[in-house]
C-alpha positions in Angstrom: -52.7 -47.7 -143.8 -51.5 -44.6 -142.2 -52.9 -42.2 -139.5 -52.3 -39.0 -138.4 -50.6 -38.0 -134.5 -48.3 -36.3 -132.7 -44.7 -37.3 -132.1 -42.4 -37.1 -129.3 -41.3 -33.6 -130.4 -45.4 -32.2 -130.6 -44.8 -31.8 -134.2 -47.6 -33.6 -136.3 -46.8 -36.5 -138.9 -48.1 -39.7 -140.4 -47.4 -43.3 -138.8 -46.5 -45.3 -140.8 -47.2 -49.1 -140.0 -44.4 -51.4 -138.6 -44.0 -53.6 -141.3 -43.4 -50.4 -144.3 -41.1 -49.1 -141.5 -39.3 -52.5 -141.1 -39.2 -52.7 -145.0 -37.1 -49.3 -145.6 -35.2 -50.1 -142.6 -33.4 -53.4 -144.1 -33.3 -51.6 -148.0 -31.8 -49.2 -146.6 -29.0 -51.2 -145.0 -26.3 -49.9 -147.3 -26.8 -46.5 -146.6 -24.8 -46.6 -143.6 -21.9 -47.8 -146.1 -22.1 -45.1 -148.7 -22.6 -42.0 -146.5 -19.7 -43.1 -144.2 -16.8 -42.6 -147.1 -18.4 -39.1 -147.8 -18.3 -38.6 -143.6 -14.7 -39.6 -143.8 -13.6 -37.6 -146.5 -14.9 -34.3 -145.1 -13.3 -35.4 -141.7 -9.9 -35.9 -143.4 -10.1 -32.8 -145.2 -11.2 -30.3 -142.9 -8.8 -32.3 -139.4 -6.1 -33.3 -140.4 -4.0 -30.2 -140.7 -4.7 -29.7 -137.3 -3.7 -33.5 -136.3 -0.5 -33.7 -137.9 0.3 -30.4 -135.6 -1.3 -32.9 -132.4 0.5 -35.5 -132.9 3.9 -34.0 -133.6 3.1 -31.7 -131.0 2.2 -35.0 -128.6 5.6 -36.8 -129.8 8.2 -34.2 -129.5 9.3 -32.4 -126.8 9.5 -28.1 -125.8 12.9 -27.8 -127.4 11.8 -28.7 -130.6 8.5 -26.8 -131.0 7.4 -24.1 -128.1 3.5 -24.5 -129.3 1.3 -25.2 -131.8 2.1 -21.9 -133.6 5.4 -22.1 -133.9 4.9 -25.9 -134.9 2.3 -24.9 -137.4 4.5 -22.3 -139.4 7.6 -24.3 -139.0 5.9 -27.3 -140.5 4.7 -24.9 -143.6 8.3 -23.1 -143.8 9.9 -26.2 -143.9 7.5 -28.3 -145.6 5.5 -25.9 -147.3 1.3 -27.1 -147.3 1.9 -30.5 -148.2 3.5 -31.1 -144.9 0.4 -30.6 -143.1 -0.9 -33.4 -145.4 1.3 -36.1 -144.3 0.1 -39.6 -143.9 -3.4 -37.9 -145.1 -3.5 -41.4 -147.2 -4.0 -43.9 -144.6 -7.0 -41.9 -143.3 -8.6 -41.1 -146.2 -9.0 -44.7 -146.8 -9.0 -46.1 -143.2 -12.2 -43.2 -142.1 -14.3 -44.5 -145.0 -14.0 -47.6 -143.5 -13.8 -46.3 -139.8 -16.8 -43.8 -140.3 -19.0 -46.4 -142.1 -18.5 -49.6 -139.7 -18.0 -47.2 -136.6 -21.4 -45.6 -137.6 -23.3 -49.1 -139.1 -22.0 -50.8 -135.9 -23.2 -48.1 -133.4 -26.6 -48.3 -135.4 -26.9 -52.6 -134.6 -25.7 -52.0 -131.0 -28.4 -49.2 -130.5 -31.3 -51.8 -131.7 -29.1 -54.5 -129.5 -29.2 -52.8 -126.7 -32.7 -51.4 -127.5 -34.2 -54.8 -128.1 -32.3 -57.1 -125.3 -31.7 -54.5 -122.2 -33.6 -51.3 -122.5 -36.8 -52.1 -124.2 -39.5 -55.3 -125.7 -39.7 -52.9 -128.6 -38.2 -54.1 -132.6 -37.7 -50.6 -133.6 -34.7 -48.4 -132.1 -33.4 -45.0 -133.7 -30.7 -44.0 -135.9 -27.7 -42.3 -135.4 -29.4 -39.2 -135.2 -33.1 -39.9 -135.9 -33.9 -38.2 -132.8 -33.0 -34.8 -134.5 -35.8 -35.8 -137.3 -38.4 -33.5 -136.2 -40.7 -36.1 -138.8 -39.8 -39.3 -136.7 -41.9 -41.6 -136.3 -43.9 -42.6 -133.0 -43.0 -46.4 -133.6 -38.9 -45.6 -132.8 -38.7 -45.5 -128.9 -36.0 -43.7 -127.5 -33.1 -45.0 -126.1 -32.3 -44.2 -122.9 -28.2 -41.8 -122.8 -26.9 -44.7 -120.8 -27.8 -46.9 -123.9 -26.1 -44.9 -126.9 -23.2 -44.4 -124.5 -23.0 -48.2 -124.1 -23.6 -48.3 -128.2 -20.3 -46.3 -128.5 -18.3 -48.2 -126.2 -19.2 -51.1 -128.4 -19.1 -49.3 -131.4 -15.7 -47.9 -130.5 -14.3 -51.1 -129.7 -15.3 -52.9 -133.3 -13.8 -50.0 -135.2 -10.7 -50.3 -133.1 -9.2 -53.5 -135.1 -9.6 -51.0 -138.2 -8.5 -48.0 -136.7 -5.0 -49.4 -134.9 -3.2 -50.2 -137.8 -4.6 -47.3 -139.9 -3.1 -44.4 -136.8 0.2 -46.4 -136.6 0.9 -46.1 -140.1 -0.2 -42.3 -140.0 1.5 -41.3 -137.2 4.8 -42.8 -138.4 4.6 -40.5 -141.2 3.5 -37.5 -139.6 6.5 -37.6 -137.4 8.9 -38.2 -140.7 10.6 -34.4 -140.6 12.4 -33.9 -143.8 11.2 -32.6 -147.0 13.9 -35.0 -149.0 12.1 -38.1 -149.6 15.1 -40.3 -149.8 16.0 -38.9 -146.5 12.6 -40.7 -144.7 12.3 -44.0 -143.8 9.2 -44.5 -144.8 8.5 -43.2 -148.7 4.8 -43.2 -148.0 1.8 -45.8 -146.9 2.5 -49.1 -148.4 6.1 -48.7 -148.4 5.5 -48.0 -144.2 3.1 -51.3 -144.5 5.6 -53.7 -146.5 8.6 -52.7 -144.4 6.9 -52.8 -140.9 5.1 -56.1 -141.8 8.5 -57.8 -143.2 10.5 -57.0 -140.0 7.6 -57.6 -137.3 4.7 -59.2 -139.0 0.8 -58.6 -138.2 1.6 -58.0 -134.1 4.2 -55.0 -135.6 1.1 -53.7 -138.3 -1.2 -53.3 -135.0 1.4 -52.0 -132.3 -0.5 -49.8 -130.1 -4.0 -51.8 -130.5 -4.4 -52.2 -126.5 -4.2 -48.0 -126.3 -6.4 -47.6 -128.7 -9.0 -49.6 -127.8 -8.3 -48.2 -124.2 -8.4 -44.5 -126.4 -12.0 -45.3 -127.8 -14.0 -46.8 -124.9 -14.3 -43.1 -124.0 -16.8 -43.1 -127.3 -18.9 -43.7 -124.3 -18.9 -40.0 -123.1 -18.8 -38.8 -127.2 -22.0 -40.8 -128.1 -24.0 -40.4 -124.8 -23.2 -36.1 -125.0 -24.5 -36.7 -128.5 -27.5 -37.8 -127.3 -27.7 -35.3 -124.7 -27.0 -32.5 -127.0 -29.5 -33.8 -129.8 -32.4 -33.7 -127.6 -31.6 -30.5 -125.8 -31.5 -29.1 -129.1 -34.4 -30.5 -130.7 -36.5 -30.1 -127.7 -35.5 -26.2 -127.0 -34.8 -25.2 -130.4 -36.1 -24.5 -133.7 -33.2 -25.7 -135.6 -33.5 -27.8 -138.4 -31.9 -31.4 -138.5 -28.6 -30.0 -140.5 -27.8 -27.7 -137.4 -28.8 -30.4 -134.9 -26.4 -32.6 -136.6 -23.6 -30.1 -136.7 -23.9 -28.5 -133.1 -24.3 -32.0 -131.7 -22.1 -33.5 -133.5 -19.2 -30.8 -132.9 -20.1 -30.2 -129.4 -19.9 -34.2 -128.5 -17.0 -34.5 -130.0 -15.0 -31.3 -127.8 -16.6 -33.5 -124.9 -15.2 -36.6 -126.1 -11.8 -35.2 -126.4 -11.5 -33.4 -123.0 -12.2 -36.8 -121.5 -9.7 -38.6 -123.4 -7.1 -36.6 -124.3 -4.3 -38.6 -122.2 -4.9 -41.4 -122.9 -4.6 -40.5 -126.4 -0.8 -39.4 -126.2 -0.2 -41.7 -124.7 -1.4 -43.9 -127.9 0.6 -41.7 -129.8 3.9 -42.4 -127.9 3.6 -45.7 -128.3 2.6 -45.6 -131.9 5.6 -43.6 -132.6 8.1 -45.5 -130.8 11.0 -47.0 -132.6 10.1 -50.5 -133.6 13.9 -51.9 -133.8 14.5 -54.8 -134.8 15.1 -55.5 -138.7 13.8 -51.5 -139.7 17.0 -49.8 -137.5 14.9 -47.2 -136.9 15.4 -47.7 -133.2 15.4 -49.2 -129.4 12.6 -49.6 -128.4 11.4 -47.4 -125.6 8.5 -48.9 -124.1 7.5 -52.4 -122.8 3.9 -51.5 -122.1 1.3 -48.6 -122.0 2.1 -48.0 -118.6 5.9 -47.9 -119.8 4.8 -45.2 -121.8 2.6 -42.9 -119.4 4.9 -43.0 -116.6 7.5 -41.4 -119.9 5.1 -38.6 -120.5 4.7 -37.4 -116.5 8.9 -38.5 -116.1 9.4 -35.6 -118.8 6.4 -32.8 -118.2 4.5 -34.0 -115.6 0.5 -33.4 -115.5 0.9 -30.8 -118.2 2.4 -33.5 -121.0 -0.9 -35.4 -121.1 -2.6 -32.3 -122.4 0.9 -31.3 -125.1 -0.7 -30.4 -128.5 -4.6 -30.4 -126.7 -5.2 -26.7 -128.4 -4.9 -27.8 -132.1 -7.0 -31.0 -130.9 -9.5 -29.2 -129.6 -9.8 -26.9 -132.2 -10.4 -29.7 -134.7 -12.8 -31.6 -132.9 -15.9 -29.0 -133.7 -15.0 -28.2 -137.3 -13.9 -31.8 -138.5 -16.8 -33.5 -136.8 -19.8 -31.5 -137.4 -19.0 -31.5 -140.8 -18.3 -34.7 -141.1 -21.9 -35.8 -139.1 -23.5 -33.6 -141.7 -22.2 -34.9 -144.5 -23.1 -38.0 -143.3 -26.5 -37.3 -142.4 -27.3 -35.8 -145.3 -26.5 -38.5 -147.7 -28.6 -40.6 -146.0 -31.7 -38.9 -145.8 -30.3 -38.0 -149.4 -30.5 -41.5 -150.8 -33.2 -43.5 -152.2 
């Protein structure tokens, strides 16, 4: 049974029964995980070269690189274009899982908050259902603060996968030699095994607390994503993929503008020598505060924004493309 009515955006469409919709939601649970794989691949392909420049600037001084352009040119000249993709394997594998878990858990937390905090309805919006102009009226809107809260919860959840992935990636990215025999780590598997043998699981999860703090800024990412999606849906005639693209890119830039200083400190911690059996140097930072003070002592407030330009330039295309890929696959799956 279905009736014709006008949805929240003033678009005529068919309203299906709640029972049919619930069945579709249940049968489509696998989609987020499959689509997350494509999202991760798209994000890495577009964003990793920017990320390599960002990490190298964050963990070096102006004596080594005067800015992003010099870092880019020097990297390509000394290590070829492949140098920009150093450490790409961990995020390629990791982002497949990370995007699946982040977007899947984001949807779950939105439902949880909608059902238990903001509404008594048994349905809530998917990550970009507001941009779907054919959205049924049964799918009620979660307030923006609910999306922001769900973002923080999803950020904490995915941090337990992101921390070791980003830790290994960062250590590989700061190996500047183009000769493998001169590097401490031959690759991600070698880095993982050496760190684990010398320091166990705590060594692999070095920087977890900094990762949790950094991803708490998902509050601004997913809160602003909802705001941009609503504005674009209500005030433009853009298609759903276009709304995904612009809302995804703009909200990612809001996220990095608010979170970047915490990311600088996180990278300093993740590239700090672990010492011990690794023989990689002497550990400098005993806590997050020690790393934050060191950044300020070395370069003042500007130190917290070193490497921001390549990060900001990466944020829009990488996340916009990733969300378009995710939502496109979600719509195409049966």
